[in-house]
C-alpha positions as CSV (number, residue, x, y, z in Angstrom):
1,M,0.0,0.0,0.0
2,A,1.4,3.3,-1.0
3,I,1.6,6.6,0.9
4,K,-1.2,8.7,-0.4
5,W,-0.8,12.2,1.0
6,L,2.6,12.9,2.5
7,G,2.2,16.7,2.3
8,K,-1.1,16.5,4.1
9,K,0.3,14.3,6.8
10,L,3.2,16.8,7.3
11,R,0.8,19.7,7.5
12,L,-1.4,17.9,10.0
13,A,1.7,17.1,12.1
14,K,2.7,20.8,12.2
15,K,-0.9,21.8,13.3
16,A,-0.7,19.1,16.0
17,R,2.5,20.7,17.4
18,Q,0.8,24.1,17.4
19,T,-1.8,23.0,20.0
20,K,0.8,23.0,22.8
21,W,1.5,25.7,25.3
22,A,4.9,27.3,25.7
23,P,7.3,25.4,28.1
24,F,6.9,26.2,31.8
25,W,10.5,27.5,32.1
26,T,9.8,30.4,29.7
27,V,7.7,32.1,32.4
28,P,10.5,33.0,34.8
29,K,12.7,33.8,31.8
30,I,10.2,36.4,30.5
31,Y,8.5,37.7,33.6
32,G,11.0,37.1,36.4
33,K,11.0,34.6,39.3
34,T,8.1,36.1,41.4
35,R,5.5,36.5,38.7
36,R,3.2,33.5,38.2
37,V,1.7,33.5,34.7
38,H,0.1,30.7,32.6
39,P,2.4,29.6,29.8
40,G,-0.4,29.7,27.3
41,R,-0.4,33.5,27.5
42,H,2.8,33.9,25.5
43,T,2.3,31.0,23.1
44,A,2.7,32.4,19.5
45,V,0.0,30.2,17.7
46,K,-2.9,29.2,19.9
47,R,-4.9,26.4,18.2
48,N,-7.7,24.2,19.3
49,W,-9.2,21.3,17.3
50,R,-12.7,22.5,18.0
51,R,-12.2,26.2,17.8
52,T,-10.4,26.7,14.5
53,K,-10.3,24.5,11.4
54,T,-6.9,23.4,10.0
55,K,-7.4,23.7,6.3
56,A,-4.6,21.2,5.9
Protein backbone atom coordinates (compact mmCIF):
# COMPACT_ATOMS: atom_id res chain seq x y z
CA MET A 1 0.00 0.00 0.00
CA ALA A 2 1.44 3.35 -1.03
CA ILE A 3 1.56 6.55 0.95
CA LYS A 4 -1.21 8.75 -0.42
CA TRP A 5 -0.78 12.24 1.00
CA LEU A 6 2.64 12.89 2.49
CA GLY A 7 2.19 16.66 2.28
CA LYS A 8 -1.15 16.50 4.07
CA LYS A 9 0.34 14.33 6.79
CA LEU A 10 3.19 16.79 7.31
CA ARG A 11 0.77 19.74 7.48
CA LEU A 12 -1.39 17.93 10.04
CA ALA A 13 1.71 17.10 12.10
CA LYS A 14 2.66 20.79 12.16
CA LYS A 15 -0.86 21.77 13.27
CA ALA A 16 -0.70 19.14 16.03
CA ARG A 17 2.48 20.73 17.36
CA GLN A 18 0.81 24.13 17.42
CA THR A 19 -1.76 23.03 20.01
CA LYS A 20 0.84 22.95 22.79
CA TRP A 21 1.52 25.67 25.35
CA ALA A 22 4.90 27.28 25.72
CA PRO A 23 7.32 25.42 28.06
CA PHE A 24 6.92 26.19 31.77
CA TRP A 25 10.50 27.45 32.12
CA THR A 26 9.82 30.36 29.75
CA VAL A 27 7.65 32.06 32.40
CA PRO A 28 10.46 33.05 34.83
CA LYS A 29 12.69 33.81 31.84
CA ILE A 30 10.24 36.40 30.51
CA TYR A 31 8.49 37.74 33.62
CA GLY A 32 10.99 37.07 36.42
CA LYS A 33 10.99 34.60 39.30
CA THR A 34 8.14 36.05 41.37
CA ARG A 35 5.47 36.49 38.68
CA ARG A 36 3.20 33.49 38.17
CA VAL A 37 1.68 33.48 34.69
CA HIS A 38 0.11 30.70 32.64
CA PRO A 39 2.44 29.60 29.82
CA GLY A 40 -0.44 29.68 27.34
CA ARG A 41 -0.38 33.47 27.55
CA HIS A 42 2.82 33.86 25.54
CA THR A 43 2.33 31.02 23.07
CA ALA A 44 2.66 32.37 19.54
CA VAL A 45 0.04 30.24 17.75
CA LYS A 46 -2.91 29.16 19.88
CA ARG A 47 -4.90 26.40 18.22
CA ASN A 48 -7.70 24.16 19.34
CA TRP A 49 -9.21 21.33 17.28
CA ARG A 50 -12.74 22.48 18.02
CA ARG A 51 -12.16 26.23 17.80
CA THR A 52 -10.40 26.65 14.46
CA LYS A 53 -10.29 24.50 11.38
CA THR A 54 -6.91 23.40 10.05
CA LYS A 55 -7.42 23.70 6.26
CA ALA A 56 -4.61 21.19 5.89
